[in-house]
N, C-alpha and C positions, 0 to 999 in steps of 0.2 A: 346878761347871760341867761340861757334858758334854763329851765328847772332840771332838764335831764343833764345838763353840764354841771350845774350846781351839785347834783348828786353824785357825778362821777369825781369831782373834787372832793367831797366828803368820804367818798368811798377810798380815794388814793390815801387820804390821811389814815384810815382804818387799815388798809393794807400794809401801810409800812410798820403799823404796830404788830402785823400777824407773822412777820418774817421774811418778807420779800424785800429784794435789793431795790435799789431806785430803777435799775434797768428792767428788772422783772415787773416792776409795778408799772411803769412806762407802757410795756407792751401789754399788760392786761388792761390798762385803761384804754389802750387803742382798740382792743378787741371790744371792750364793753362800749365804746362811743360808736365804733363802726356799725355794731349790732342795734344799736339804739336808731342810728340815722337811716340804715338801709334795710333793717329786717331781716339780715341774715349775716352770717360770719364772713369774716375776710379770708382771702387765700393767703399763704405764706408769702406769695409774691407781692401782694397788696401791703401786707405787714412790713415788707421789705422797703417799699416805696414811702409808705407813710412814715417810717422810722428812720430811713437811711441807714439801714443795718444790712449785712449780708445775709443770704439764706441761711448759712451755717450758724450764725449768731441766733436768728429767730428759731431755729430748728432747737437750739439749746435751750433757749428760754422757754419755749413751748413745753419741752420735756419737763423742765423744772417745774412749771406751772400745774402740769399734769400731775406730777410726783406729790406736790405739794396741796394736790386736790382744788385746786383753783377753777381748773377746766377739765373738759373730757374731750378728746379728739381721736377719731379714727385714723389711723396711719394709712397713709396712700389713697386717701379721698380727700377731696376739695371741699371747703366750707362745711366741715363737721366740728368745728370748734362750739362747744357748749359751755357757757360760764355757770360754775356751780356756787361759788361764793360771791 
């Protein structure tokens, strides 16, 4: 396993302690991993494909992650997700 993936695993354990559900933590980890591997944020469509979830489910989780201050994202703009925590 690469160092960045090991860090994501450690980060996942910390996130669960900070009040995210497993589904929220999974999407957060997908965002972090995607940004590490590609250098830019995923689109909502890409998150749907990677997680096998509907666009509505992804939008809901993104709103929660924003409210809990794990990410920032601009509405109606692609690839604007910024990881805060």
